[in-house]
Backbone as a printed PyTorch tensor [residue, N CA C, xyz], in Angstrom:
tensor([[[ 120.5520, -137.9080,  118.1770],
         [ 119.6090, -138.6770,  117.3760],
         [ 119.9190, -138.4240,  115.9020]],

        [[ 119.9700, -139.4990,  115.1490],
         [ 120.2530, -139.3750,  113.7250],
         [ 118.9920, -139.2780,  112.8850]],

        [[ 119.2030, -138.9700,  111.6540],
         [ 118.1080, -138.8410,  110.6900],
         [ 117.5640, -140.2160,  110.3030]],

        [[ 116.4060, -140.1940,  109.6550],
         [ 115.8450, -141.3770,  109.0090],
         [ 115.8050, -141.0630,  107.5220]],

        [[ 116.2870, -141.9830,  106.7170],
         [ 116.3240, -141.8040,  105.2690],
         [ 115.3520, -142.7900,  104.6380]],

        [[ 114.6000, -142.3610,  103.6470],
         [ 113.6530, -143.2350,  102.9510],
         [ 114.0780, -143.4020,  101.5070]],

        [[ 113.8470, -144.5970,  100.9860],
         [ 114.1720, -144.9170,   99.5910],
         [ 112.9240, -145.4320,   98.8890]],

        [[ 112.5600, -144.7700,   97.8010],
         [ 111.5430, -145.2930,   96.8880],
         [ 112.3420, -145.9640,   95.7790]],

        [[ 112.5530, -147.2670,   95.9100],
         [ 113.4650, -148.0080,   95.0430],
         [ 112.8130, -148.3650,   93.7100]],

        [[ 113.5220, -148.0980,   92.6390],
         [ 113.0520, -148.4590,   91.3060],
         [ 114.1800, -149.0920,   90.5030]],

        [[ 113.8380, -149.7740,   89.4450],
         [ 114.8680, -150.4310,   88.6290],
         [ 115.8020, -149.4370,   87.9640]],

        [[ 115.3130, -148.2530,   87.6040],
         [ 116.1470, -147.2550,   86.9240],
         [ 116.6750, -146.1810,   87.8620]],

        [[ 115.8280, -145.7420,   88.7750],
         [ 116.2380, -144.6640,   89.6870],
         [ 115.5120, -144.8230,   91.0170]],

        [[ 116.0970, -144.1810,   92.0230],
         [ 115.5500, -144.2370,   93.3720],
         [ 115.2880, -142.8220,   93.8640]],

        [[ 114.1150, -142.6000,   94.4130],
         [ 113.8070, -141.3420,   95.0660],
         [ 114.2130, -141.4410,   96.5200]],

        [[ 114.8230, -140.3840,   97.0340],
         [ 115.2910, -140.3820,   98.4160],
         [ 114.6980, -139.2000,   99.1700]],

        [[ 114.3800, -139.4490,  100.4240],
         [ 113.8990, -138.3970,  101.3230],
         [ 114.5780, -138.6120,  102.6700]],

        [[ 114.6340, -137.5430,  103.4550],
         [ 115.3130, -137.6310,  104.7470],
         [ 114.6000, -136.7310,  105.7530]],

        [[ 114.7010, -137.1080,  107.0220],
         [ 114.1570, -136.2650,  108.0730],
         [ 115.2040, -135.2510,  108.5040]],

        [[ 114.7430, -134.2670,  109.2430],
         [ 115.6620, -133.3780,  109.9320],
         [ 116.2470, -134.1710,  111.1070]],

        [[ 117.2820, -133.6630,  111.7800],
         [ 117.8810, -134.4290,  112.8840],
         [ 116.9090, -134.7570,  114.0250]],

        [[ 115.8710, -133.9520,  114.2060],
         [ 114.8970, -134.2320,  115.2620],
         [ 113.7780, -135.1690,  114.8040]],

        [[ 113.8170, -135.5590,  113.5610],
         [ 112.8460, -136.4960,  112.9680],
         [ 111.4230, -135.9450,  112.9800]],

        [[ 111.3010, -134.6720,  112.6890],
         [ 109.9870, -134.0310,  112.6700],
         [ 109.4780, -133.8640,  111.2440]],

        [[ 110.3540, -133.4260,  110.3490],
         [ 109.9680, -133.0850,  108.9840],
         [ 110.7130, -133.9740,  107.9880]],

        [[ 109.9700, -134.4820,  107.0140],
         [ 110.5740, -135.2470,  105.9220],
         [ 110.6620, -134.3450,  104.6980]],

        [[ 111.8150, -134.3260,  104.0610],
         [ 111.9890, -133.5250,  102.8510],
         [ 112.6270, -134.3690,  101.7590]],

        [[ 112.3230, -133.9880,  100.5320],
         [ 112.9340, -134.6600,   99.3860],
         [ 114.4300, -134.3980,   99.4170]],

        [[ 115.1980, -135.4090,   99.0740],
         [ 116.6450, -135.2960,   99.1300],
         [ 117.2820, -135.3620,   97.7490]],

        [[ 117.0210, -136.4300,   97.0080],
         [ 117.6760, -136.6020,   95.7100],
         [ 116.9800, -137.6990,   94.9270]],

        [[ 117.3050, -137.7510,   93.6560],
         [ 116.9720, -138.8920,   92.8070],
         [ 118.3030, -139.4290,   92.3180]],

        [[ 118.5060, -140.7260,   92.5050],
         [ 119.7880, -141.3450,   92.1860],
         [ 119.5420, -142.4950,   91.2190]],

        [[ 120.3780, -142.5970,   90.1850],
         [ 120.3070, -143.7570,   89.3000],
         [ 120.5640, -145.0000,   90.1380]],

        [[ 119.7410, -146.0050,   90.0010],
         [ 119.8060, -147.1960,   90.8440],
         [ 121.1970, -147.8260,   90.9000]],

        [[ 121.9150, -147.9650,   89.7650],
         [ 123.2560, -148.5560,   89.8760],
         [ 124.2340, -147.7350,   90.7340]],

        [[ 123.9340, -146.4650,   90.9490],
         [ 124.8180, -145.5890,   91.7260],
         [ 124.3690, -145.4380,   93.1800]],

        [[ 123.2840, -146.1080,   93.5670],
         [ 122.7030, -145.9130,   94.8980],
         [ 123.6850, -146.2540,   96.0140]],

        [[ 124.3410, -147.3950,   95.9140],
         [ 125.2450, -147.8140,   96.9870],
         [ 126.3510, -146.7840,   97.2170]],

        [[ 126.9750, -146.3270,   96.1520],
         [ 128.0420, -145.3280,   96.2900],
         [ 127.5050, -143.9970,   96.8020]],

        [[ 126.3200, -143.6140,   96.3440],
         [ 125.7160, -142.3660,   96.8050],
         [ 125.4640, -142.4460,   98.3140]],

        [[ 124.9260, -143.5860,   98.7720],
         [ 124.6530, -143.7530,  100.1930],
         [ 125.9420, -143.7520,  101.0130]],

        [[ 126.9830, -144.3950,  100.5130],
         [ 128.2760, -144.3830,  101.2210],
         [ 128.7410, -142.9540,  101.4410]],

        [[ 128.6600, -142.1510,  100.4120],
         [ 129.0840, -140.7610,  100.5170],
         [ 128.2000, -139.9840,  101.4890]],

        [[ 126.8970, -140.1430,  101.3720],
         [ 125.9700, -139.4130,  102.2330],
         [ 126.1540, -139.8090,  103.6920]],

        [[ 126.2610, -141.1100,  103.9480],
         [ 126.3880, -141.5930,  105.3210],
         [ 127.7380, -141.2270,  105.9380]],

        [[ 128.7180, -140.9180,  105.1190],
         [ 130.0060, -140.4610,  105.6340],
         [ 129.9100, -139.0400,  106.1870]],

        [[ 128.9060, -138.2920,  105.7450],
         [ 128.7730, -136.8870,  106.1540],
         [ 127.5800, -136.6160,  107.0620]],

        [[ 126.6040, -137.5090,  107.0840],
         [ 125.3890, -137.3020,  107.8660],
         [ 125.1510, -138.4930,  108.7940]],

        [[ 124.5970, -138.2140,  109.9460],
         [ 124.2460, -139.2770,  110.8840],
         [ 122.8370, -139.7600,  110.5570]],

        [[ 122.7480, -141.0060,  110.1390],
         [ 121.4750, -141.6350,  109.8050],
         [ 121.3680, -142.8970,  110.6500]],

        [[ 120.2730, -143.0240,  111.3980],
         [ 120.0780, -144.1800,  112.2640],
         [ 119.2740, -145.2950,  111.6140]],

        [[ 118.5080, -144.9400,  110.5790],
         [ 117.6120, -145.9350,  109.9880],
         [ 117.3320, -145.5840,  108.5360]],

        [[ 117.2070, -146.6420,  107.7250],
         [ 116.7990, -146.4790,  106.3280],
         [ 115.4780, -147.2150,  106.1450]],

        [[ 114.4850, -146.4830,  105.6590],
         [ 113.1580, -147.0390,  105.3950],
         [ 113.0370, -147.2180,  103.8930]],

        [[ 112.7410, -148.4380,  103.4910],
         [ 112.6490, -148.7400,  102.0670],
         [ 111.2110, -149.0900,  101.7270]],

        [[ 110.7150, -148.4920,  100.6570],
         [ 109.3530, -148.7680,  100.2270],
         [ 109.1570, -150.2320,   99.9060]],

        [[ 108.0510, -150.7790,  100.3890],
         [ 107.7000, -152.1860,  100.1560],
         [ 106.4370, -152.2250,   99.3010]],

        [[ 106.6010, -152.5170,   98.0130],
         [ 105.4220, -152.5480,   97.1410],
         [ 104.5690, -153.7970,   97.4030]],

        [[ 103.2960, -153.5590,   97.6190],
         [ 102.3780, -154.6610,   97.8540],
         [ 101.1490, -154.5200,   96.9630]],

        [[ 100.4720, -155.6320,   96.7930],
         [  99.2410, -155.6290,   96.0120],
         [  98.0970, -155.1450,   96.8970]],

        [[  96.9260, -155.0000,   96.3230],
         [  95.7510, -154.5770,   97.0860],
         [  95.3970, -155.5960,   98.1740]],

        [[  95.8360, -156.8300,   97.9970],
         [  95.5790, -157.8770,   98.9940],
         [  96.6410, -157.8960,  100.0960]],

        [[  97.6100, -157.0120,   99.9810],
         [  98.6690, -156.9620,  100.9800],
         [  99.8080, -157.9410,  100.7270]],

        [[  99.7770, -158.5830,   99.5510],
         [ 100.8390, -159.5300,   99.1980],
         [ 101.9680, -158.7760,   98.4920]],

        [[ 103.1970, -159.3020,   98.5710],
         [ 104.3120, -158.6420,   97.8690],
         [ 104.0330, -158.5600,   96.3680]],

        [[ 104.3420, -157.4130,   95.7800],
         [ 104.1330, -157.2500,   94.3410],
         [ 105.3170, -157.8380,   93.5710]],

        [[ 105.1910, -157.8680,   92.2450],
         [ 106.2600, -158.4020,   91.4000],
         [ 107.5660, -157.6220,   91.5650]],

        [[ 107.4780, -156.3560,   91.9400],
         [ 108.6660, -155.5240,   92.1010],
         [ 109.5870, -156.0300,   93.2020]],

        [[ 109.0630, -156.8120,   94.1210],
         [ 109.8870, -157.3160,   95.2260],
         [ 111.0160, -158.2200,   94.7270]],

        [[ 110.8890, -158.7610,   93.5140],
         [ 111.9490, -159.6440,   93.0200],
         [ 113.2490, -158.9040,   92.7500]],

        [[ 113.1990, -157.5930,   92.5230],
         [ 114.4480, -156.8380,   92.4000],
         [ 114.7320, -155.9930,   93.6340]],

        [[ 113.7240, -155.7350,   94.4670],
         [ 113.9400, -154.9670,   95.6910],
         [ 114.5960, -155.8350,   96.7650]],

        [[ 114.1770, -157.0900,   96.8720],
         [ 114.7390, -157.9830,   97.8860],
         [ 116.2580, -158.1370,   97.7260]],

        [[ 116.7810, -158.4140,   96.5240],
         [ 118.2440, -158.5010,   96.4010],
         [ 118.9340, -157.1610,   96.6810]],

        [[ 118.3020, -156.0640,   96.2950],
         [ 118.8890, -154.7460,   96.5580],
         [ 118.9750, -154.4930,   98.0550]],

        [[ 117.9240, -154.8390,   98.7670],
         [ 117.9250, -154.6740,  100.2140],
         [ 119.0090, -155.5470,  100.8550]],

        [[ 119.1620, -156.7610,  100.3570],
         [ 120.2240, -157.6380,  100.8580],
         [ 121.6030, -157.0370,  100.6430]],

        [[ 121.8150, -156.4550,   99.4720],
         [ 123.0990, -155.8140,   99.1640],
         [ 123.3410, -154.6310,  100.0950]],

        [[ 122.2990, -153.8320,  100.3510],
         [ 122.4530, -152.6790,  101.2390],
         [ 122.7110, -153.1210,  102.6750]],

        [[ 122.0450, -154.1640,  103.1090],
         [ 122.2830, -154.6800,  104.4660],
         [ 123.7060, -155.1930,  104.6140]],

        [[ 124.2110, -155.8020,  103.5800],
         [ 125.5920, -156.3090,  103.6070],
         [ 126.5860, -155.1470,  103.5870]],

        [[ 126.3040, -154.1240,  102.8040],
         [ 127.1830, -152.9600,  102.6930],
         [ 127.1790, -152.1280,  103.9600]],

        [[ 126.0130, -152.0240,  104.6100],
         [ 125.8580, -151.2080,  105.8210],
         [ 125.3260, -152.0870,  106.9580]],

        [[ 126.1720, -152.9990,  107.4660],
         [ 125.6910, -153.9890,  108.4430],
         [ 125.1970, -153.3970,  109.7640]],

        [[ 125.6390, -152.2090,  110.1340],
         [ 125.2290, -151.6110,  111.3980],
         [ 123.9750, -150.7430,  111.2710]],

        [[ 123.4710, -150.6070,  110.0730],
         [ 122.3050, -149.7590,  109.8230],
         [ 121.0190, -150.5530,  110.0580]],

        [[ 120.0370, -149.9010,  110.6560],
         [ 118.7120, -150.4970,  110.7930],
         [ 117.9380, -150.2480,  109.5050]],

        [[ 117.3890, -151.3070,  108.9260],
         [ 116.5770, -151.2130,  107.7120],
         [ 115.1530, -151.6240,  108.0420]],

        [[ 114.1970, -150.8770,  107.5190],
         [ 112.7880, -151.1700,  107.7210],
         [ 112.0860, -151.0990,  106.3670]],

        [[ 111.2670, -152.1090,  106.0850],
         [ 110.4310, -152.0760,  104.8830],
         [ 109.0940, -151.4460,  105.2690]],

        [[ 108.5900, -150.5380,  104.3840],
         [ 107.3500, -149.8310,  104.6890],
         [ 106.4350, -149.8060,  103.4800]],

        [[ 105.1670, -150.0580,  103.7140],
         [ 104.1660, -150.1170,  102.6450],
         [ 104.2030, -148.8520,  101.7870]],

        [[ 104.3120, -149.0540,  100.4860],
         [ 104.3640, -147.9040,   99.5760],
         [ 103.2010, -147.8770,   98.5940]],

        [[ 102.1330, -148.5810,   98.9190],
         [ 100.9790, -148.5810,   98.0200],
         [ 100.5000, -147.1630,   97.7560]],

        [[ 100.2580, -146.8660,   96.5100],
         [  99.6900, -145.5980,   96.0380],
         [ 100.6260, -144.3910,   96.1850]],

        [[ 101.8960, -144.5940,   96.5590],
         [ 102.7530, -143.4200,   96.7710],
         [ 102.9730, -142.6360,   95.4880]],

        [[ 103.1230, -143.3070,   94.3580],
         [ 103.3180, -142.5640,   93.1120],
         [ 102.0740, -141.7660,   92.7430]],

        [[ 100.9050, -142.3670,   92.9590],
         [  99.6530, -141.6620,   92.6920],
         [  99.4990, -140.4770,   93.6410]],

        [[  99.7960, -140.7030,   94.9180],
         [  99.7100, -139.6200,   95.9000],
         [ 100.7210, -138.5240,   95.5980]],

        [[ 101.9110, -138.9260,   95.1360],
         [ 102.9370, -137.9350,   94.7920],
         [ 102.4660, -137.0630,   93.6370]],

        [[ 101.8920, -137.6810,   92.6280],
         [ 101.3920, -136.9300,   91.4780],
         [ 100.2780, -135.9700,   91.9100]],

        [[  99.3780, -136.4530,   92.7540],
         [  98.2820, -135.6190,   93.2440],
         [  98.8180, -134.4520,   94.0870]],

        [[  99.8100, -134.7250,   94.9220],
         [ 100.4060, -133.6640,   95.7460],
         [ 101.0540, -132.5970,   94.8730]],

        [[ 101.6750, -133.0270,   93.7730],
         [ 102.2910, -132.0740,   92.8560],
         [ 101.2260, -131.2170,   92.1780]],

        [[ 100.0990, -131.8250,   91.8330],
         [  98.9830, -131.0660,   91.2560],
         [  98.4750, -130.0400,   92.2560]],

        [[  98.2610, -130.4900,   93.4890],
         [  97.7300, -129.6080,   94.5330],
         [  98.6870, -128.4600,   94.8430]],

        [[  99.9940, -128.7230,   94.7000],
         [ 100.9950, -127.6970,   94.9900],
         [ 101.1920, -126.7370,   93.8190]],

        [[ 100.5070, -126.9950,   92.7050],
         [ 100.5860, -126.0930,   91.5620],
         [ 101.7900, -126.3140,   90.6590]],

        [[ 102.3930, -127.5060,   90.7000],
         [ 103.5070, -127.8010,   89.8040],
         [ 103.0420, -127.7070,   88.3510]],

        [[ 103.8960, -127.2070,   87.4930],
         [ 103.5990, -127.1470,   86.0630],
         [ 103.5710, -128.5620,   85.4920]],

        [[ 102.9190, -128.7160,   84.3490],
         [ 102.7890, -130.0270,   83.7220],
         [ 104.1490, -130.6530,   83.4480]],

        [[ 105.1070, -129.8630,   82.9700],
         [ 106.4440, -130.4180,   82.6830],
         [ 107.1110, -130.9120,   83.9550]],

        [[ 106.9070, -130.2290,   85.0820],
         [ 107.4740, -130.6720,   86.3500],
         [ 106.8080, -131.9540,   86.8330]],

        [[ 105.4970, -132.0680,   86.6020],
         [ 104.7730, -133.2720,   87.0240],
         [ 105.1600, -134.4850,   86.1930]],

        [[ 105.6870, -134.2550,   84.9880],
         [ 106.1100, -135.3600,   84.1360],
         [ 107.5400, -135.7940,   84.4470]],

        [[ 108.2260, -135.0580,   85.2940],
         [ 109.5860, -135.3990,   85.6970],
         [ 109.5210, -136.5750,   86.6630]],

        [[ 109.8780, -137.7620,   86.1810],
         [ 109.7630, -138.9700,   86.9870],
         [ 110.6550, -138.9350,   88.2160]],

        [[ 111.7870, -138.2450,   88.1210],
         [ 112.6630, -138.1010,   89.2810],
         [ 111.9830, -137.3290,   90.3970]],

        [[ 111.2440, -136.2830,   90.0320],
         [ 110.5200, -135.4920,   91.0330],
         [ 109.4290, -136.3380,   91.6880]],

        [[ 108.7560, -137.1590,   90.8930],
         [ 107.7200, -138.0410,   91.4320],
         [ 108.3480, -139.0580,   92.3840]],

        [[ 109.5160, -139.6040,   92.0230],
         [ 110.1970, -140.5690,   92.8900],
         [ 110.5990, -139.9330,   94.2200]],

        [[ 111.0990, -138.7050,   94.1740],
         [ 111.4690, -138.0030,   95.4180],
         [ 110.2270, -137.7610,   96.2760]],

        [[ 109.1590, -137.3200,   95.6430],
         [ 107.9200, -137.0580,   96.3740],
         [ 107.3680, -138.3560,   96.9690]],

        [[ 107.4620, -139.4600,   96.2290],
         [ 107.0080, -140.7550,   96.7500],
         [ 107.8260, -141.1470,   97.9800]],

        [[ 109.1260, -140.8770,   97.9680],
         [ 109.9730, -141.1720,   99.1300],
         [ 109.5410, -140.3260,  100.3280]],

        [[ 109.1840, -139.0710,  100.0850],
         [ 108.6990, -138.2040,  101.1670],
         [ 107.4060, -138.7740,  101.7470]],

        [[ 106.5180, -139.2490,  100.8910],
         [ 105.2500, -139.8160,  101.3550],
         [ 105.4930, -141.0790,  102.1780]],

        [[ 106.3990, -141.9410,  101.7190],
         [ 106.7540, -143.1510,  102.4740],
         [ 107.2760, -142.7580,  103.8540]],

        [[ 108.1750, -141.7980,  103.8750],
         [ 108.7870, -141.3820,  105.1370],
         [ 107.7750, -140.7170,  106.0680]],

        [[ 106.9130, -139.8720,  105.5330],
         [ 105.8790, -139.2520,  106.3670],
         [ 104.9230, -140.2890,  106.9470]],

        [[ 104.5690, -141.2850,  106.1560],
         [ 103.6950, -142.3550,  106.6390],
         [ 104.3790, -143.1150,  107.7730]],

        [[ 105.6620, -143.3980,  107.5830],
         [ 106.4210, -144.1060,  108.6210],
         [ 106.5110, -143.2680,  109.8970]],

        [[ 106.8150, -141.9830,  109.7420],
         [ 106.9070, -141.0960,  110.9130],
         [ 105.5720, -141.0080,  111.6410]],

        [[ 104.4850, -140.9010,  110.8830],
         [ 103.1540, -140.8180,  111.4940],
         [ 102.8130, -142.0680,  112.2850]],

        [[ 103.1730, -143.2190,  111.7610],
         [ 102.8440, -144.4670,  112.4560],
         [ 103.6520, -144.5910,  113.7470]],

        [[ 104.8450, -144.0520,  113.7690],
         [ 105.6830, -144.1560,  114.9690],
         [ 105.3320, -143.1180,  116.0140]],

        [[ 104.6000, -142.0820,  115.6330],
         [ 104.2370, -141.0540,  116.6040],
         [ 102.9970, -141.4360,  117.3990]],

        [[ 102.2810, -142.4550,  116.9150],
         [ 101.0620, -142.8960,  117.6200],
         [ 101.3870, -143.9100,  118.6820]]])
């Protein structure tokens, strides 16, 4: 069984999280500059077995796609074309940045660490992945 990788996609950088091989625990993996994401994934997938990539799907409070989907949709298309054998799943990412910030507060992160947007992006990817794992365990 391969890992599941999650992407919190942003215009400047992407937060990444991954499960262990048994798909029990999600951990922060990296923050990658968005233009380098495809190459980073090629390298990672050459060394690790990943069966699925879960990408955050930003939606409004009404459940409609947010404005961010206009740059996420083409990115997802590019990734699907680059990795045609990979399973891709879009997953609701509402409030992940807020939850990530709150989790960092609860964990006792210093103010300078909480202002690190890369750390917030990684934590948001972990939250997306944990939500996805929880929904599949039910």
